C-alpha positions in Angstrom: 67.8 106.4 -146.1 71.1 104.8 -147.1 72.8 106.0 -143.9 70.1 104.4 -141.8 70.4 101.1 -143.7 74.2 101.2 -143.2 73.8 101.9 -139.5 71.4 98.9 -139.2 73.8 96.7 -141.0 76.7 97.7 -138.8 74.6 97.1 -135.7 73.5 93.7 -136.9 77.1 92.6 -137.7 78.2 93.8 -134.2 75.4 91.9 -132.5 76.2 88.7 -134.5 79.9 89.1 -133.8 79.4 89.2 -130.0 76.5 86.9 -129.1 77.9 86.2 -125.6 77.1 89.7 -124.6 73.4 89.0 -125.0 73.3 86.0 -122.7 72.2 86.3 -119.1 73.2 84.0 -116.3 70.5 81.7 -114.8 70.2 83.8 -111.7 69.5 87.0 -113.8 66.8 85.2 -115.7 65.3 83.9 -112.5 65.8 80.2 -113.0 68.6 79.6 -110.5 69.4 76.0 -110.0 67.8 74.8 -113.3 69.6 72.3 -115.5 71.4 73.2 -118.7 68.7 71.9 -121.0 66.1 74.2 -119.4 68.4 77.2 -119.8 69.1 76.4 -123.4 65.4 76.0 -124.1 64.7 79.4 -122.5 67.5 81.0 -124.5 66.2 79.5 -127.7 62.6 80.5 -127.0 63.7 84.1 -126.4 65.7 84.1 -129.6 62.7 82.8 -131.6 60.4 85.4 -130.1 62.8 88.1 -131.0 63.2 86.7 -134.5 59.4 86.7 -134.9 59.2 90.4 -133.8 62.0 91.2 -136.3 60.2 89.4 -139.2 56.9 91.2 -138.4 58.5 94.5 -138.0 60.5 94.0 -141.2 57.3 93.1 -143.1 55.6 96.2 -141.9 58.6 98.3 -142.8 58.8 96.8 -146.3 55.1 97.5 -146.8 55.5 101.2 -146.1 58.6 101.3 -148.3 56.6 99.7 -151.1 53.8 102.2 -150.6 56.3 105.1 -150.6 57.8 103.8 -153.9 54.4 103.6 -155.5 53.5 107.1 -154.3 56.7 108.5 -155.8 55.8 106.8 -159.1 52.5 108.7 -159.2 53.9 112.1 -158.4 55.2 113.1 -161.9 51.9 112.1 -163.5 53.4 109.3 -165.6 51.1 106.7 -164.1 47.5 106.4 -163.0 45.7 103.9 -160.8 42.8 102.0 -162.4 39.7 100.7 -160.6 41.6 97.5 -159.7 44.5 99.3 -158.0 47.0 98.6 -160.8 49.5 101.2 -162.0 49.1 102.0 -165.7 50.9 104.5 -167.9 49.0 107.8 -168.3 47.1 107.7 -171.6 48.0 110.3 -174.2 45.8 113.5 -174.4 44.1 112.2 -177.5 42.6 109.2 -175.7 41.3 111.0 -172.7 
């Protein structure tokens, strides 16, 4: 897992270090002859949509990481889940 996180970090740094590589010319985008403000607006709209996808994907990933962590806590039998979904320490044998 740590190797995956390191690879993601290296990729993010590389993409942030070279933002010009992600830009396309106006003819590649399909707005040939448009003025500069239109091109900038299109670039910013694409960036905001990509950011939204990243936030949603990150949220889903964090949810599954949280569920994995809770499941690992339940494996040794040190915790139990009550009727409200809260993790509580396992009661001693005398209280069961």
